[in-house]
C-alpha positions as CSV (number, residue, x, y, z in Angstrom):
1,M,0.0,0.0,0.0
2,K,2.9,2.4,0.8
3,N,4.3,1.8,-2.7
4,I,1.0,2.7,-4.4
5,F,0.8,5.9,-2.4
6,K,4.4,6.8,-3.2
7,L,3.9,6.0,-6.9
8,S,0.7,8.1,-7.1
9,A,2.4,11.0,-5.2
10,L,5.3,10.9,-7.7
11,A,2.9,10.8,-10.7
12,L,1.1,13.8,-9.3
13,F,4.3,15.7,-8.8
14,V,5.6,15.0,-12.3
15,S,2.3,15.9,-13.9
16,V,2.3,19.3,-12.1
17,L,5.8,20.0,-13.1
18,S,5.3,18.9,-16.7
19,G,3.4,22.0,-17.7
20,C,-0.2,21.1,-17.1
21,T,-1.1,24.7,-16.5
22,G,-2.5,27.4,-18.7
23,S,-4.9,30.3,-19.2
24,V,-8.3,30.6,-20.8
25,Y,-9.8,33.9,-22.0
26,N,-13.5,34.7,-22.2
27,K,-15.2,35.7,-25.5
28,E,-14.5,39.5,-25.1
29,K,-10.8,38.8,-24.3
30,N,-10.9,41.0,-21.3
31,C,-10.7,38.4,-18.5
32,D,-8.8,35.2,-18.1
33,Y,-8.3,32.5,-15.5
34,D,-5.5,30.1,-14.8
35,Y,-5.8,26.4,-14.2
36,L,-3.4,23.8,-12.9
37,L,-4.3,20.4,-14.4
38,H,-7.5,21.0,-16.5
39,P,-9.6,24.0,-17.4
40,A,-12.8,22.5,-16.1
41,V,-11.3,22.1,-12.6
42,S,-10.5,25.7,-12.1
43,I,-12.3,27.4,-9.3
44,S,-12.8,30.6,-11.4
45,K,-14.5,28.5,-14.1
46,I,-16.7,26.7,-11.6
47,I,-18.0,30.0,-10.1
48,G,-18.2,31.7,-13.5
49,G,-15.8,34.5,-12.7
50,C,-15.2,35.5,-16.4
51,G,-18.5,34.5,-17.9
52,A,-18.7,32.3,-20.9
53,T,-15.3,31.1,-22.3
54,D,-16.6,29.3,-25.4
55,K,-14.6,30.0,-28.5
């Protein structure tokens, strides 16, 4: 069990460092939000801080 935990922690660490971050702009290009692993998981996206971000 300890090996599985260590392996999953290492995989998470490598995925964070491998550039799984980015920014998404809204339609008007006047607001953006940053995400860590996936745009749908961003807190700003969840609360709708920038409005619609559809392209």
